[in-house]
C-alpha positions, 0 to 999 in steps of 0.5 A, spaced: 049 755 475 051 749 471 049 752 465 054 758 466 060 753 468 058 749 462 059 756 457 065 758 461 069 750 459 066 751 452 069 758 452 076 755 455 076 749 450 075 754 444 081 758 446 085 752 447 084 750 440 085 757 437 091 757 440 094 750 437 091 752 430 095 759 430 102 756 433 107 758 437 110 764 434 115 766 440 120 761 440 118 755 436 122 752 430 120 754 423 119 748 418 124 747 413 122 750 406 123 746 399 129 748 396 130 748 388 130 741 386 125 739 391 131 738 397 130 740 403 134 747 405 138 748 411 136 754 415 139 760 412 142 762 419 146 755 420 153 757 422 155 749 424 161 748 421 162 745 415 166 738 415 171 736 410 176 730 411 183 729 410 185 721 408 193 720 408 199 717 411 201 720 417 205 715 420 209 709 416 214 709 410 211 714 406 208 719 412 213 724 409 208 725 403 202 725 408 204 730 413 206 735 407 199 734 404 196 735 410 200 741 412 198 745 406 191 743 407 191 745 414 194 752 412 189 753 407 183 751 412 186 756 417 187 762 413 180 761 410 177 760 417 181 766 419 177 770 414 170 768 416 170 761 413 165 760 408 158 764 408 160 765 416 161 758 417 168 755 419 171 749 416 172 743 421 178 739 418 177 731 420 184 727 419 185 719 419 192 716 418 191 710 414 199 709 415 200 708 407 196 701 407 190 700 402 186 696 407 186 701 412 185 707 407 178 704 406 177 703 414 179 711 414 174 713 408 168 710 412 170 713 419 170 720 415 164 719 412 161 717 419 164 723 422 159 727 418 164 730 413 161 732 406 168 731 402 175 729 402 182 731 401 186 724 399 188 719 399 195 721 398 199 715 394 196 711 388 195 704 391 190 706 397 187 712 393 185 707 388 182 702 393 178 708 396 176 711 389 172 704 388 168 705 395 167 713 394 165 713 387 158 709 388 157 714 394 158 720 390 163 722 395 167 729 393 174 727 393 180 731 391 187 728 391 194 732 392 199 727 389 196 720 387 198 720 379 196 714 376 191 714 371 186 709 374 185 714 380 180 718 376 179 713 370 177 705 369 180 703 362 177 696 363 170 698 364 171 705 361 168 709 367 170 716 369 170 716 377 166 723 376 167 724 384 174 724 383 179 730 382 186 731 383 191 737 384 197 734 381 199 732 374 198 724 372 203 718 371 203 719 363 204 726 363 210 725 368 213 719 364 212 722 357 215 729 359 221 726 362 222 722 356 221 728 351 226 732 356 231 727 355 231 727 348 229 735 347 233 738 352 239 733 354 240 730 347 240 723 350 241 718 345 240 712 350 237 711 357 236 705 362 230 705 367 230 702 374 223 701 377 219 698 383 215 693 380 210 692 386 208 699 386 202 702 381 205 709 381 212 707 379 210 702 374 205 706 371 210 712 370 215 707 367 211 704 362 209 711 359 216 713 359 218 707 355 213 708 350 214 715 349 222 714 349 221 709 343 216 714 339 222 719 340 227 714 338 231 714 345 234 707 345 232 703 351 239 699 353 236 696 360 230 696 363 231 693 370 226 692 376 226 690 383 221 688 389 218 693 393 222 694 400 228 692 396 235 695 399 240 692 395 240 694 387 247 692 386 245 687 380 241 691 377 245 697 377 252 693 375 248 691 369 246 698 367 253 700 368 255 695 363 250 698 358 253 705 359 246 709 358 246 717 357 241 717 362 238 713 368 230 714 369 228 712 376 221 713 377 221 712 384 220 715 391 226 719 394 227 714 400 229 709 394 233 714 390 237 715 396 239 708 396 240 707 389 244 713 388 249 710 393 249 703 390 250 706 383 256 710 385 259 704 387 257 700 381 261 706 377 255 708 373 256 715 370 249 716 367 245 722 369 239 721 373 232 723 371 226 722 376 219 724 377 215 728 383 216 722 388 223 725 388 221 731 392 225 731 399 230 727 396 236 731 398 233 730 405 234 723 404 241 722 401 247 721 405 251 726 400 248 730 395 254 729 390 250 722 389 245 726 385 249 732 383 246 734 376 240 730 376 233 732 374 226 731 376 219 733 374 215 737 380 208 740 381 212 746 384 218 750 385 220 754 391 224 758 386 218 760 382 218 768 382 210 768 381 206 772 386 202 766 388 208 762 389 211 767 393 205 769 397 204 761 399 212 761 401 211 767 406 205 764 409 207 757 410 214 760 413 209 764 418 205 758 420 211 752 420 217 756 424 220 758 417 220 752 413 220 752 406 214 748 403 215 742 398 211 740 392 206 736 396 205 742 401 203 746 395 199 741 392 195 740 398 194 747 399 191 747 392 187 741 393 184 744 399 183 751 395 179 748 389 175 743 394 173 749 398 171 754 392 167 748 390 164 748 397 162 755 397 158 754 391 154 748 394 153 753 400 149 758 395 145 752 391 139 751 396 141 744 397 141 741 404 147 741 407 150 734 407 145 731 402 147 727 395 144 733 392 149 738 396 155 733 394 153 733 387 153 741 387 160 740 390 162 735 384 159 740 379 163 746 381 170 742 382 169 740 374 168 747 372 174 749 375 178 754 371 183 758 375 190 760 377 193 756 384 200 756 387 202 750 382 199 753 376 193 754 372 188 748 373 182 746 369 179 739 368 179 734 362 174 729 361 177 724 365 177 730 371 185 730 370 188 737 371 191 741 365 198 744 367 205 744 366 211 741 370 216 744 374 223 741 372 228 741 378 235 740 377 240 739 383 246 743 382 251 744 388 247 740 393 241 744 392 235 744 388 234 749 382 228 751 378 230 749 371 224 752 369 217 750 366 216 744 361 
C-alpha cells in the first residue's frame, strides 16, 4: 500500500513539473521580443494613448499667443484622433500653463515628462523656450516650437552646439529682420529708417540687430535707434526724438500690445513714418483703440488667411467649425503645423520597432522630424543644419482697418 501511494505521489509531482515547464498558454502574458537595435518592443496590440505635451502661456501677459498655438495644436490632434489616431492609438494632449515665465516653463517641462509625454510642442515665446531647451537637449526630448524665433532656440553660437532635438514651424529672427529691411528698400524704396525695440526681450533685440545689419548692407540709413525697458508704457521721449529725424519708415520689432501703445503715442508726437513690423504684430487690430493709428503698416507673418491655397482654405474652414466661426491667426496656423509635423514623426517612430517612450523611440521621432520635406498650412517645410525651417514670409498690409495679404516675400 505504501509503495502504491509513493508511486501515485511521484506521478503527480512529475505532472506538475511538466505543466510548469510548458507554461500557461491560455491567458499568460508573452515575454516582449527584442526589436531591431536591441531595444525591447512594445506589444503589437498596444492601444494605450500616445502622450504629447503642450507647454506655453495660457494666462498672463502673452497668453494670447499661447492660447492661439494651443488651439491650433488641439485642432490637429482632434482631427487625427477622429481619423483613428496613429496606428489605432489615440493622441492624449497634456497641457501646462507656464504663464510666460522662464522659471515656470522649466517646472512645466519637468511636469510634462513626469506625466509620461514622449514629445512636446512648445514653448511659445523666446525667453521661456530658451530656458527649456537647455533642459530638454541633454534629455533628448523631441520638441517643436510654433513661434519662438530666436536663433538660440536651436543653436548655441557660443559653444557651436546644434540642439538636435529642437525644431520649429516658424521662421527665425534673422529672416524676419533681414526680410523687412529688404522689403523697406526693394519694395517701399525707403531711404531712411528708425527703430524702436524692447531691450529686455530676446526676441525684440534679436530681430532689431538683424534688421540693422541688413539695412546697413543695403544702404538704408538708420537715423534713430531707440529702445525701452520691458513693461514700459510711456514711449513719448523716444518717439519725439524719432519724429525729429523724419524717417521714411519706423521698424517696430515688438509685440502687438506694445505696438498699440506706441502707435497712439506716435500720433501724438506727430510721427509720419510708415510703420513696419514682425510676426509679434499678429492680432494688433484687436489691441489698438483706432485702426487708423496703424493704417498702411506692413508686417511679416508666417501665414495669411487671405492666402487662396487649398491647405489654407481647408484649415480656415476646419478652424471655424471647431471654434464657433473664428478666423485663425498666424499662431493658430503655426501651432497646427507644429502638431502635424510632430505627429507625422511619431507615426514613423511607431513603425520602428523601438519601445514606446524609450530613448531609442524618441531618437526615431527626432530623425523623422529632421527628414521633414512637405507642404503644410504655413508653407513648404524642410530643415537646415540648425533645424530651422526653410520657408517664405507672408507680408500683411493694414488697409482700411483690415489686414490684407500683400503676398509672399
